[in-house]
C-alpha positions in Angstrom: 0.7 24.0 -18.8 1.8 23.0 -15.3 5.0 20.9 -15.1 4.4 17.1 -15.5 5.3 14.8 -13.0 7.6 11.8 -14.1 5.9 8.4 -13.8 7.0 6.6 -10.5 8.2 9.8 -8.9 6.1 11.1 -6.0 5.4 14.8 -5.6 7.5 16.4 -2.9 4.4 17.1 -0.8 3.7 13.4 -0.7 7.0 12.2 0.8 5.1 10.7 3.7 2.9 8.4 1.6 5.0 5.1 2.1 4.9 5.7 6.0 1.2 6.4 6.1 0.4 3.4 3.7 2.3 1.1 6.0 2.2 2.6 9.4 4.3 1.8 12.5 3.1 -1.2 14.4 1.9 -3.3 11.4 3.9 -6.2 12.4 1.4 -6.5 15.2 -1.5 -7.1 12.8 -2.1 -9.5 10.0 -4.2 -7.0 7.9 -5.9 -3.7 8.3 -7.1 -0.7 6.4 -6.0 3.1 6.9 -7.6 6.2 5.8 -5.4 9.5 5.2 -5.2 12.6 2.9 -2.4 14.0 1.0 -2.1 17.7 -0.3 -4.0 19.1 -2.0 -7.2 17.2 -0.9 -6.3 13.8 -2.2 -8.1 11.1 -0.3 -6.4 7.8 0.4 -7.1 4.3 1.4 -4.4 1.8 2.1 -4.9 -1.9 2.8 -2.0 -3.7 4.1 -1.5 -7.3 4.8 1.4 -9.3 6.5 1.8 -12.8 5.1 4.1 -15.7 6.2 6.6 -16.4 3.3 5.4 -20.0 3.1 1.9 -18.8 2.3 2.7 -16.2 -0.4 0.4 -16.7 -3.4 2.2 -14.3 -5.7 6.0 -14.8 -5.2 6.8 -11.7 -7.3 5.4 -9.8 -4.2 8.5 -10.9 -2.1 11.0 -10.1 -4.6 12.9 -6.9 -5.9 14.3 -7.8 -9.2 16.0 -11.1 -8.9 16.6 -10.6 -5.0 14.6 -12.3 -2.3 13.5 -9.7 0.3 11.4 -11.8 2.7 14.2 -12.6 5.1 12.3 -12.5 8.2 9.7 -15.2 7.6 7.0 -12.7 6.5 6.3 -9.9 4.1 4.3 -6.8 4.6 2.7 -5.0 1.6 0.3 -2.1 1.2 -1.9 -1.2 -1.8 -3.1 2.4 -1.9 -6.0 4.1 -3.8 -6.0 7.8 -4.3 -9.3 9.6 -4.9 -10.5 13.1 -5.4 -13.5 12.5 -3.2 -13.7 10.9 0.3 -15.3 7.6 -0.7 -13.5 5.6 2.0 -15.8 2.9 2.7 -16.8 2.1 -1.0 -13.0 2.0 -1.9 -11.9 0.1 1.2 -14.5 -2.5 0.5 -13.1 -3.2 -3.0 -9.6 -2.9 -2.1 -9.5 -5.4 0.7 -10.6 -8.1 -1.8 -7.9 -7.3 -4.3 -5.1 -7.2 -1.6 -6.4 -10.6 -0.4 -6.2 -12.0 -3.9 -3.0 -10.4 -4.6 -1.4 -12.3 -1.7 
């Protein structure tokens, strides 16, 4: 058996995942979708959205534990789907609706 990865801990080769899922410059856009790959051949679709704090539908999205983290008037969140096959368009279409509903 290969060593198992602990839940919530990213493999070392994926250390760039947070940066790829919420890329530099997202503060200039209200929403967008990005596509990228992670080793070994993991295809990723990330949908991100920036929402003003007074328009947040799910307030748990702006908190970490009991602490409020939306100090700048808006929050930015990204949801990522990982897939073994490059089904970018089909995944993005479904993911965009979920991200919109979450916020």
